Every structure is written in structure tokens, then in C-alpha cells.
C-alpha positions in Angstrom: 0.0 0.0 0.0 1.2 3.5 -0.7 2.6 5.5 2.3 0.0 8.3 1.9 -2.9 5.8 1.9 -1.4 4.0 4.8 -1.4 7.2 6.8 -4.9 8.1 5.8 -6.1 4.6 6.6 -5.2 5.2 10.3 -8.1 7.8 10.5 -11.4 6.0 11.2 -14.5 8.2 10.7 -16.7 5.6 12.3 -14.8 5.8 15.5 -15.6 9.5 15.7 -19.3 8.7 15.1 -19.4 6.2 17.9 -17.5 8.4 20.3 -19.6 11.4 19.5 -16.9 13.5 21.2 -14.6 16.3 20.1 -10.8 16.3 20.3 -10.7 19.8 21.6 -8.4 22.6 20.6 -7.8 24.4 23.9 -7.5 28.2 23.9 -4.8 29.4 26.2 -5.4 33.1 27.3 -1.9 33.4 28.7 0.0 32.9 25.4 -2.9 34.3 23.3 -2.7 31.5 20.7 -4.6 28.4 19.7 -2.7 25.2 20.1 -4.1 21.7 19.5 -4.0 19.4 22.5 -4.8 15.7 22.6 -7.3 14.5 25.1 -7.4 10.8 26.2 -10.0 8.9 24.3 -10.8 5.2 24.2 -10.4 5.2 20.5 -7.4 5.7 18.2 -8.8 8.5 16.1 -6.7 11.7 16.0 -9.3 14.0 14.6 -13.0 14.5 15.3 -16.1 15.3 13.4 -19.4 16.6 14.6 -22.2 14.0 14.1 -24.6 16.6 12.9 -22.2 17.9 10.3 -21.5 14.3 9.2 -25.1 13.7 8.2 -25.5 17.0 6.5 -26.9 17.1 3.0 -24.2 16.3 0.4 -22.7 19.2 -1.6 -22.1 19.1 -5.4 -18.9 17.4 -6.3 -17.0 20.5 -7.4 -13.6 19.4 -6.0 -12.9 16.0 -7.3 -9.5 15.7 -5.8 -10.9 16.1 -2.3 -13.6 13.6 -3.0 -11.3 11.1 -4.5 -9.0 11.2 -1.5 -11.8 10.6 0.9 -13.1 7.8 -1.5 -9.7 6.0 -1.3 -9.8 6.6 2.5 -13.2 5.0 2.8 -12.5 2.1 0.5 -9.3 1.2 2.4 -11.3 1.1 5.6 -14.1 -1.2 4.1 -12.0 -3.6 2.1 -11.0 -5.6 5.2 -14.5 -7.0 5.5 -16.2 -6.4 2.1 -14.9 -6.6 -1.4 -17.5 -4.4 -3.0 -18.9 -1.0 -2.0 -22.3 0.4 -2.8 -21.8 3.4 -5.1 -24.6 5.4 -3.6 -23.4 5.1 0.0 -19.8 5.9 -1.1 -20.8 9.0 -2.9 -22.8 10.2 0.1 -19.8 9.5 2.3 -17.5 11.4 0.0 -19.6 14.6 0.0 -20.1 14.3 3.7 -16.4 14.1 4.4 -15.8 17.1 2.1 -18.4 19.1 4.1 -16.8 18.0 7.4 -13.4 19.3 6.2 -14.7 22.6 5.0 -16.7 23.3 8.1 -13.9 22.3 10.4 -11.7 24.9 8.7 -14.4 27.6 8.8 -14.7 27.2 12.6 -11.1 28.1 13.3 -10.9 30.9 15.9 -9.8 34.4 14.9 -6.1 35.4 15.4 -5.3 37.1 18.8 -6.2 40.7 19.0 -2.5 41.9 19.3 -1.8 40.4 15.9 -4.4 42.6 14.3 -3.4 45.9 15.9 -1.7 48.6 13.7 1.8 49.7 14.7 0.5 53.1 15.8 -1.4 51.5 18.7 1.7 49.8 20.0 3.6 53.1 19.8 0.9 54.9 21.7 0.9 52.3 24.5 4.7 52.4 24.8 4.7 56.2 24.9 2.3 56.1 27.8 4.5 53.6 29.5 7.5 55.9 29.1 5.6 58.8 30.6 4.6 56.6 33.6 8.2 55.9 34.4 10.0 59.1 33.4 7.5 61.8 34.4 8.8 64.8 36.4 6.9 63.9 39.6 7.3 60.1 39.7 9.6 57.9 41.7 10.6 55.5 38.9 13.8 55.6 36.9 15.1 54.5 33.5 16.1 51.1 34.8 12.6 50.3 35.9 11.3 51.4 32.5 13.8 49.2 30.6 12.9 46.3 32.8 9.2 46.6 31.9 10.0 47.0 28.2 12.1 43.8 28.3 9.3 41.8 29.9 6.8 43.2 27.5 8.9 42.0 24.6 8.6 38.4 25.9 4.8 38.4 25.4 4.7 37.8 21.7 6.6 38.4 18.5 4.3 41.4 17.7 5.2 43.0 21.0 8.9 42.2 20.5 8.9 44.0 17.2 7.3 47.1 18.7 9.4 47.1 21.9 12.7 46.6 20.1 12.4 50.0 18.5 11.6 51.7 21.8 14.5 49.9 23.6 17.1 51.2 21.2 15.5 54.5 20.0 16.5 56.4 23.1 19.3 54.8 25.2 19.8 56.4 28.6 22.7 55.2 30.7 22.1 56.7 34.1 24.2 56.4 37.2 27.5 54.5 37.9 28.2 51.0 36.7 27.4 48.2 39.1 30.3 46.8 41.1 29.7 43.2 39.8 30.0 44.3 36.2 33.1 46.3 36.9 34.7 43.2 38.6 33.6 40.9 35.9 34.9 43.0 33.0 38.0 44.1 35.0 37.3 47.8 34.3 37.2 50.9 36.4 34.4 52.6 34.5 32.5 52.4 31.2 31.3 48.8 31.3 27.8 49.5 30.0 29.3 51.6 27.2 31.5 48.7 26.2 28.7 46.2 26.2 26.5 48.6 24.3 29.2 49.1 21.7 29.5 45.4 21.3 25.8 44.9 20.8 25.5 47.7 18.2 28.5 46.6 16.3 27.3 43.0 16.2 23.7 43.8 15.2 23.5 46.6 12.7 19.7 46.5 12.6 19.5 47.5 16.2 22.1 50.2 15.6 19.9 51.8 12.9 17.2 52.3 15.6 19.3 54.5 17.8 18.5 58.2 17.6 19.4 59.4 21.1 22.1 58.4 23.6 22.6 59.6 27.1 26.1 58.9 28.4 26.7 58.4 32.1 28.8 60.9 34.1 32.4 59.6 33.6 34.3 62.7 34.7 37.5 62.4 36.7 38.0 63.9 40.1 39.3 67.1 38.3 36.0 67.5 36.5 37.3 66.6 33.0 36.8 63.6 30.7 39.7 61.3 30.0 40.9 60.6 26.5 39.9 56.9 27.0 36.3 58.0 27.9 36.0 60.3 24.9 37.3 57.6 22.6 34.8 55.1 24.0 31.9 57.4 23.5 33.2 58.2 20.0 33.2 54.5 19.1 29.5 54.2 20.2 28.6 57.2 18.1 30.3 55.7 15.1 28.2 52.6 15.5 24.9 54.6 15.3 24.4 55.8 11.7 21.1 57.6 12.4 22.1 59.3 15.7 20.3 62.6 16.3 21.2 63.6 19.9 24.1 63.0 22.3 23.0 64.3 25.7 24.7 64.5 29.0 28.2 64.5 27.6 29.7 67.8 26.6 33.5 67.7 26.8 35.5 70.9 26.2 36.8 71.5 22.6 40.1 73.3 22.6 40.8 73.4 18.8 42.7 70.1 18.8 41.6 66.8 17.1 39.6 64.4 19.2 37.7 61.3 18.0 34.3 62.4 19.4 34.3 65.6 17.4 35.1 63.7 14.2 32.5 61.0 15.0 29.8 63.6 15.5 30.8 65.5 12.3 30.0 62.3 10.3 26.4 62.0 11.6 24.2 63.4 8.9 21.0 63.2 10.9 22.3 65.1 13.9 19.6 67.5 15.3 21.4 69.3 18.1 24.9 70.0 19.3 26.6 71.9 22.2 30.0 73.4 21.7 32.0 74.2 24.9 35.0 76.1 23.6 38.1 75.9 25.8 41.4 77.7 25.8 44.2 76.7 23.4 47.8 77.3 24.5 48.9 78.4 21.0 46.0 80.8 20.6 46.6 82.2 24.0 50.3 82.8 23.2 49.3 84.6 19.9 46.8 86.8 21.7 49.7 88.3 23.8 51.3 89.7 20.7 48.5 90.4 18.2 44.9 91.2 17.9 42.0 89.3 16.4 41.5 88.2 13.6 44.3 85.8 13.0 44.6 84.3 16.4 43.5 80.9 15.1 45.7 79.4 12.4 44.4 78.1 9.1 44.3 74.5 10.2 42.4 75.2 13.4 39.8 77.3 11.6 39.3 74.9 8.8 38.9 71.9 11.1 36.2 73.6 13.2 34.3 74.8 10.1 34.4 71.5 8.3 32.8 69.8 11.4 29.5 71.4 10.3 29.6 70.4 6.6 27.4 67.3 7.1 25.0 68.8 9.6 22.3 69.8 7.1 19.6 68.6 9.5 20.9 70.4 12.6 18.2 72.5 14.2 19.7 73.5 17.6 23.2 74.9 18.2 24.7 76.1 21.4 28.1 77.9 21.5 29.6 78.7 24.9 33.0 80.2 25.6 34.8 78.8 28.6 37.4 81.1 30.3 37.6 83.6 27.5 38.2 81.1 24.7 38.5 82.3 21.1 36.2 81.7 18.2 36.6 84.4 15.6 34.0 86.5 13.8 34.6 84.9 10.4 34.1 81.4 11.8 30.7 82.3 13.1 29.6 83.5 9.7 30.9 80.4 8.0 29.1 78.2 10.5 25.8 79.9 9.8 26.2 79.4 6.1 26.6 75.7 6.5 23.5 75.0 8.6 20.4 75.4 6.4 18.0 73.9 9.0 19.1 75.9 12.0 16.2 77.2 14.0 17.4 77.6 17.6 20.6 79.3 18.5 22.3 80.2 21.9 25.5 82.1 22.1 27.3 82.9 25.4 30.4 84.6 26.9 32.4 85.4 23.8 34.7 88.4 23.5 34.0 91.7 21.8 36.2 90.8 18.8 34.5 87.4 18.4 30.8 88.1 18.5 29.6 91.7 18.1 27.0 93.8 16.3 28.5 93.0 12.9 28.2 89.2 13.5 24.5 89.7 14.6 23.6 90.9 11.1 24.7 87.6 9.6 22.3 85.5 11.6 20.0 83.3 9.5 16.2 83.3 10.0 15.6 81.7 13.4 12.7 80.8 15.6 14.6 81.0 19.0 17.6 83.2 19.9 19.4 83.5 23.2 22.2 86.0 23.6 24.0 85.9 27.0 27.0 87.8 28.4 28.2 89.2 25.1 29.9 92.6 25.6 30.1 93.1 21.8 26.3 93.4 21.5 25.0 97.0 21.9 21.6 98.7 21.6 22.6 99.9 18.2 23.3 96.4 16.9 20.1 95.0 18.3 18.2 97.9 16.8 19.6 97.1 13.3 18.8 93.4 13.9 15.2 94.2 14.8 14.8 95.9 11.4 16.4 93.0 9.4 14.2 90.4 7.6 15.8 87.5 9.4 14.4 88.7 12.7 10.7 88.5 11.6 10.6 84.7 12.1 11.7 84.9 15.8 9.2 83.4 18.3 11.5 83.4 21.3 14.1 86.0 22.2 16.2 86.0 25.4 18.6 88.9 26.2 20.6 88.0 29.3 23.3 90.1 31.0 23.7 92.4 27.9 23.5 95.7 29.9 21.1 97.3 27.5 20.4 101.0 28.4 17.7 102.0 26.0 14.0 101.4 26.8 13.2 102.5 23.2 15.2 99.6 21.9 13.0 97.1 23.9 9.9 98.9 22.5 11.2 98.5 19.0 12.0 94.8 19.4 8.5 94.1 20.7 6.9 96.1 17.9 8.9 94.8 15.0 9.0 91.1 15.9 5.5 90.3 14.9 5.8 86.5 15.6 7.3 86.9 19.0 5.5 84.8 21.7 8.3 84.6 24.5 10.5 87.4 25.6 13.2 87.3 28.4 15.0 90.3 29.7 17.4 89.8 32.6 20.2 92.3 33.4 21.7 94.4 36.1 21.2 98.0 34.9 17.8 99.5 34.2 17.0 100.6 30.7 15.8 104.2 30.5 14.3 106.7 28.1 16.5 109.4 26.4 17.1 112.5 28.4 14.3 115.1 27.9 11.5 112.6 27.3 8.9 114.3 29.5 5.8 113.1 27.6 5.3 109.4 27.0 2.3 107.9 25.3 1.2 104.6 26.6 1.5 101.8 25.8 5.2 102.4 25.4 5.8 98.7 25.3 3.4 96.6 23.3 3.1 93.3 21.5 0.0 91.7 20.0 1.5 88.2 20.0 3.5 88.0 23.2 2.3 85.2 25.5 5.2 84.8 28.0 7.3 87.6 29.6 10.2 87.2 32.0 11.2 90.7 33.3 14.1 90.8 35.8 15.9 94.2 36.2 18.0 93.9 39.4 19.2 97.5 39.7 17.8 99.5 42.6 16.7 102.1 40.0 14.6 99.6 38.1 11.4 101.1 39.2 11.2 103.4 36.2 11.4 100.6 33.6 9.0 98.5 35.7 6.6 101.3 36.0 6.5 101.8 32.2 5.9 98.1 31.8 3.0 98.2 34.3 1.5 101.2 32.5 1.7 99.5 29.2 -0.1 96.4 30.6 -2.8 98.7 32.0 -3.1 100.3 28.5 -3.8 96.9 26.9 -0.4 96.8 25.2 -0.2 93.0 25.7 -3.6 91.5 24.8 -2.2 87.9 24.4 0.0 87.9 27.6 -0.8 85.0 29.9 2.3 84.4 32.0 4.5 87.0 33.7 7.5 86.2 35.8 9.2 89.1 37.6 11.7 87.9 40.3 12.6 91.5 41.0 9.4 93.2 41.8 10.0 94.9 45.2 6.8 96.9 45.4 4.4 94.4 43.7 3.9 96.8 40.8 3.5 93.9 38.3 1.9 91.4 40.8 -1.1 93.7 41.4 -1.9 93.6 37.6 -2.2 89.7 37.5 -4.8 87.3 38.7 -5.3 87.1 42.5 -3.6 84.1 44.1 -4.2 82.7 47.6 -0.6 81.5 47.9 2.5 82.0 45.9 5.1 80.5 48.3 5.9 76.8 47.9 5.6 74.3 50.8 9.3 73.5 50.6 10.3 77.1 51.1 10.0 76.7 54.9 12.5 73.8 55.1 15.1 74.9 52.5 18.2 74.8 54.6 20.4 75.9 51.7 18.5 79.2 51.2 18.4 79.8 54.9 22.2 79.6 55.1 22.6 81.8 52.1 20.3 84.4 53.7 22.6 84.6 56.8 25.9 84.5 54.9 25.1 86.9 52.0 21.8 88.8 52.3 22.5 90.7 49.0 22.8 87.5 47.0 19.8 86.0 48.8 17.7 88.9 47.7 18.1 87.9 44.0 16.8 84.3 44.5 13.4 83.1 43.7 13.0 82.1 47.4 13.2 85.8 48.4 10.8 86.8 45.6 8.2 84.2 46.7 8.6 85.3 50.3 8.1 88.9 49.4 5.1 88.1 47.2 3.5 86.0 49.9 3.9 88.8 52.4 2.0 91.2 50.1 -0.8 88.6 49.7 -1.0 88.1 53.5 -1.0 91.9 54.1 -3.8 92.4 51.6 -5.8 89.6 53.1 -5.5 91.2 56.5 -7.3 94.4 55.3 -11.0 94.9 54.9 -11.9 95.6 51.4 -15.6 96.3 52.0 -18.4 95.4 54.5 -21.8 93.8 54.0 -24.4 95.1 56.4 -27.7 93.1 56.8 -30.6 95.4 57.8 -33.8 93.8 59.0 -36.6 96.3 59.8 -34.3 99.1 60.5 -32.0 97.1 62.8 -28.6 95.9 61.8 -28.6 92.1 62.3 -25.3 91.1 60.7 -22.1 92.7 59.4 -19.7 90.7 57.2 -16.1 91.9 56.5 -14.7 90.8 53.1 -10.9 90.7 53.2 -8.8 92.2 50.4 -6.6 90.5 47.9 -3.5 91.1 45.8 -4.3 91.3 42.1 -6.9 92.4 39.6 -10.2 90.7 39.2 -10.7 89.8 35.5 -7.0 89.8 34.6 -5.9 86.9 32.4 -2.2 87.1 33.4 -0.7 84.5 35.8 2.0 85.8 38.1 4.5 82.9 38.5 7.8 82.6 40.4 8.9 79.1 39.5 12.3 78.3 38.0 13.0 76.8 34.6 14.8 73.9 36.3 12.8 72.3 39.2 14.7 72.7 42.5 16.8 75.6 41.4 16.7 79.0 43.1 17.7 80.8 39.8 14.7 81.6 37.6 16.6 81.0 34.3 18.4 77.8 33.5 22.2 78.3 32.9 25.1 76.5 31.4 25.8 74.8 34.8 22.4 73.2 34.6 23.1 71.9 31.1 26.4 70.3 32.1 24.9 68.9 35.4 21.6 67.7 34.1 18.7 67.1 36.5 20.0 64.2 38.5 18.1 63.8 41.7 16.0 67.0 41.4 12.5 66.8 42.7 9.5 68.7 41.2 8.2 72.0 42.5 11.4 72.8 44.2 11.5 69.6 46.2 15.0 68.5 47.2 14.3 65.8 49.6 15.3 63.1 47.1 18.4 65.0 45.8 20.8 62.3 47.1 18.4 59.4 47.0 18.5 57.0 44.1 16.0 54.5 42.8 16.3 50.8 43.6 12.7 49.8 42.5 11.4 50.1 46.0 8.3 51.9 44.7 7.2 48.6 43.2 7.8 46.5 46.3 4.2 45.4 46.5 4.7 43.2 43.4 3.8 39.6 44.2 7.0 38.3 42.6 9.0 39.7 45.5 12.3 41.5 45.7 13.9 39.6 42.9 11.4 41.2 40.6 11.4 44.9 41.6 14.9 45.3 43.0 17.8 46.6 40.9 21.1 48.4 41.5 20.7 52.0 42.8 20.3 54.5 40.0 19.9 58.3 40.1 16.5 59.6 39.1 17.7 61.5 36.0 15.5 63.9 34.1 16.6 65.2 30.7 17.5 68.8 30.5 15.8 69.8 27.2 17.6 72.5 25.3 14.2 74.2 24.6 14.2 75.4 28.2 16.9 77.8 27.4 14.7 79.9 25.1 
């Protein structure tokens, strides 16, 4: 007998009829898939048919191949006892078997729901999971988030495909390496970077997923990065062809070749970069005998400029001079010409010869601009920039420590920048009007689009500029203004124009030992902190609440039965402006985020100024109620790191 017929002869349809039972296919909800399972039966049949389906009316013989196979199967079964078969009963059996096979296929259960979901649903679920673990006010950390992603990838292949992208899209290495890993790899630091590099080099598909890398703090005791660390990070960058961001790792560039600078210069999809320019001994020696330009030699200038040639997708650029480092005027212009997608620019602490009013005129059209501690920028240069076409696209402008003296310049900036929504002015001297300006028409300062205003004039004579701003707000010069932050508002001139608030002080202000010590050691420096501003604002609120605004007298038949005193308040009823005194970086006492915050990150900072967890790491204890016990939720202690987004600087 043929092997195929021998195999088919082992299936006895009459056994299924006598048994009148199903060999079930059990649905397992844990693994979300149908798997056939054998149940113990007193017969040898390995498949089952429903008796009602077996005796269904025969269908037309449209598929002869199927009918013939069942005919041979039936004839094989009956030849052991009978040499002839009735043609009528055989034809009925053939059609019945065909009907049984087709109906058994049609009753297969649908595929699991997760196999039918579009990729966008997976991405939405994973984004929510990320926000649960990495939110600003939560106790979880990046390690807990990665642990959950790993376990989610074990559910099914569909989840594995979705989670794999999230696992490698943003790689955040937070906190120090574990002692066991250091001992196993016989290294002092950088074990996780080495393991990551090995994975990315060995699996190019995973390396293509990487768009963002956060490198752990590997600084030496002197606060610098060793050459070995920079080389290790550079090798990881070279393994990621689609890298867009390298955060938490900003070594100083001193116009000498290093592997990290070269590696980043080859990443064509890079979206943001931070330059910390340091001193160079050769340039410092030349500066003693000659003036700029010409302090940088041809090789140094060409090397720095060529680093930007492949950054056609760069949107955010930070340039900061450390200890009077040099980056000449012509180099700034060459950089701007090579960055066609640049939208956000921050420049800080460069000398008069490096960045000045002339350099300002070569700025490309931007959306955000931050100029900080630039003595070469004057009111004349900013006035010319406000009239240039490239300034019309600005949505955010921050002028910090520029010592601007003209209030008319600020008025021109607000009037000409028709797309401006955020404006920051922070400096020591107070801008004033020209001498002889006795008649001023209000509003002197006006903007139809401004939504956010930070106004911080720290000079004791700042009342004049602040009074003009208050008069402009009263004259409806800022119809779109919704948020006002004024750390230096000694008389509440601006606070009284905003919405009334019952409380402006934070609960943690009472127990802030750092600020209390600063108040005793340096009262003048303490007066410039947000803690002092909130304390003064709360005192004004309490004083207004202690006064009687008006009384309600209840007269019944000529007799006074009740008198109600309604307390006063600090603010203006109907105002749409919120008076806020919160910092850009949670836990800081400086209103504006600075370069120190960028280099430090937000490790261990709590929300709303809370610092009780500043030195406390995460070990997964928040999930200790998990029924799997400590082996499930515990991990090596990691700092609760929060990303310092560069958008906060604008």
C-alpha cells in the first residue's frame, strides 16, 4: 500500500461517530494563541467530526481531488470485510467528508487581537509607559522602564517588534556602573558603554534604531573627561548611523583633534549639538602679541568649520566660551552658512572681537535666539537686527546680561518682531528713556502676540522701567499675555496687575536649609533668589488679606442684624495674566536655566522645588508590592535623572 494511503487509513471516521466527542483545541489566554492538544479517548482517532455535520446534505462534487482522497480513504477502511462497495453510500460519504473538512476549517478561531493591531497602537501604548516611568513627579527611573520593556517584549513576536524600536530608540545610561559588572569585566568605568558598543557593532539592525544616547557621568576627580572615555563614546557614536542627539556628555573643545568631534561630524542626521569652547595654548600665546582676527591658524579654523559640513539637519546649536576662549568672527559667519536647517541658537560669553554687532547681522532666519554675556552686543546692533528680515521669524528672544540701556530699543523689538511669543530680559542696569523725554504715550511697550514675559531688572533704579511696563499692561499693550515672571518686583507693581492668588510660596520654602544659610551669609545675594521673591510676594498677599476691602451690612426692619467683613486680595479681578515665580529647572533658586544646569543635568532633582530626594537613588522600592517579590522589583541603585531639554533655554 502507498505510504500516503497507509497514513490516511489510520483515520477512522466511524470511531468519531461512535464516540460522539470532540478532540478539543484548547484556547490558552496566557499565550494568546490556539494550540491543538490531545485528550485521552478510548479510540485511536486523532481528529473528530461533529455527528450533525457528518449527516448534512451532500454538496455538489466540485472538487474531485478532495472527493477522490476521501473515497480512497473510505475504500481502504471497508476492504478488510467487504470486497464491493455500494456506489450510492460511497458518494454520500465522499460529500459528507468534504463538508466536514470545509466546516472544520471555517470554525477556526480568529487570530489574537494583538496580531491585528496597527503599529501606531503599539507606539501609543509604549509612549504612555514611558511617561509613567520618566515623568517629572514620579519615583521610577530609566532602569525600571527598561525592565518593563524587556518583559513586555517576551509576550509575543508582535510586541517584540514594537518594543525593540523603543528599547534602542533612546538609550539612557544613568548612574554609575554596578560593582559586579566592573569586577567581571575588570574595568574601572564604562562597562555599559563597552557592552552597548559590542551589541551595536554585532547587530547593525539595532544600531539603525538608535536616535538618542545619554552617556553616564564619567568625569574624573578634576571634573574633566579622560581621553579613553572620549574615545569610548566616539566609538559608540560611530556605531549609530542615524544618531540625532548625544545628551549629558559635553567635553571641552580646545581646537585640537579628538575622536568624538570627528565621529559627530559624520552623523548626517544630527539634530542638536553643544560646543563648549576651551582655551588653546597656541591661541593664548598669539593673543599676547597680536589682535583678532588671526589668532586661530588656518588648520584650526578649517577643522572647526568642516565639522559642520554634514549637519544639514541640525536645528539646535549652542556655543559657549569657557574662560575667554576664542572663536573668531569669520568662523561664526561660515558656520551659519553651512547650517540650512538651523532654528534655535544660543551664544554665550564670547569676547567683543569674536561676536559683536556685525556678527549679529549675519544670523539666519531663526525661531529662537538666546544672547548671553556678550559685551560686543549693543543697543545699536540690536536695533539694526530688529529691522532685518531675518528677525521677523523669531518666536522666542532671550537677552541675558547684555546691559542694554535703551528702553526705546525694547519697545522697537516688541513692535517689529510680529511673531514673538516669548521674551526674556534679565540684566543688572535698568533701561531708561533718552534725556528730555517728558511726555510718554502709553502703551510704550506693546506686542500683540507676546504670550510669556520674563522681566528681571536687578538694579535699585529699576522702578522706572518696571513702571513703564506696568503702565503698558494697563493700557492693553499685551492682549495675548498669559504668563508673567518678575523675580525683582520689590513693590508688587506687576503682581497687582495679575490674577489674585491665595498663595505663591511653595511648601518646601520653609524647610530649605540651603537658602536659609545663604540668607545669613550673603543677604544681597539671597535677595536675588526666587525664594526671596516668593517670600516677598506671599507677604504682600497676606497683608492684603488682612485688610477689609468692604463690608456687607444686613438690615432687618431698621435694625442691623449682621455685618460681614470681606478681606482684600492682591491682584486684579478679571485679569488673564498668571504671576509665577517658579524656576525653569525644578529645585533651582535661579529663575533661568544656565550652562551649569546643562552640564549637570537634572540628576536627583524633585519637582516644584522639592529637594528631599536629591541624594536618593531608585532601587525599584516603589514597586515593592509586586507579588513576585524582591527579585522582581529590585535593581542596582540608579539616580533619578530627568533630561535637560535645550528648549528650556529659550
